[in-house]
C-alpha positions, 0 to 999 in steps of 0.5 A: 721362346728365349733368345739363343745365347750370344756366341763369344769366341775366346782363344787361350794362348800362352807358352808350352806347359803353363796350364792352358788345357788344365785351365780350360778343362777345369772350367768346362769339365770341372776336373784336373788331369794329373798327367800332361799330354802336349795339346793338339789344338781343341775347341770347347763350348760351354754355356755360361750366364753373365749379368743374367744373359746366356753366352755360348763360349767357344774356347779355343785351347791352343797348342803352346806357343814360343817366341819362334812360332808365329801366332796363327792368323786363325787365332786373330780372326773372329776371336772376341777375346784372349786369355793369355796364360803364364806360369808364375814359376816361369819368367819366360812364359810371362815374357811370351805373353807380352810377345803374343799380345804384340802379335795379336795387336799387329794381326788385328790392326787395332790398339786394344783387344779384350785380354785377361792376363792369367798367372797360373800355378799359384800352388807353386808359390815357392817357385814364383819367378814373376811377382804379382805387382809386376804382372799387375803393372803390365795389366794396367799398362795393357788396360786389361784384367789380371787374375792369379789361378790354380787349375790344379786346385780350381782356384779362380778358374770360373772368374777368368771367364767371367772377366773375359766376358766383362772385357769383351762386353766393354767393346760392345757397350752395354745399352745406355752405358758409355764405353768402359775401356778406360777401366781395369779389373785386377783380382 
């Protein structure tokens, strides 16, 4: 009898209207919703294969955060990794990702957690406010993965969650492998 899949809880955080739900629904259900309804927090589950093993990913799609709403403590307890999403067309949403990371570190009391920084809405390239190089520099400073996506066009959506599992597994250490927290993946 095969072993049950490992459970990995992932919180998707970011400012309002950056595409957190679109990204999550595109990954779990493989479609893009054209209409926007502000999210009420929701949890999705999807079994994924990563390096030959099955993982039950529990994805917490959070309601949008702003600089005034405190990070909910349930987004810091029992979470294995964080997907921080911003829109390339909103500098403010990028700045909020920095605030969210600081709050996550404060809540967890450690200086590194598995994070994937996601630049969503690359289909809006004409309205870009955050240069790729600037986001890559922040990802390198945070020692985390960075990827640009379009939930609308299903661009790099699966890769976000592959990178997230990679970041999470760094903390767990593969058998016979050293801890890899010194490495950063940029896509």
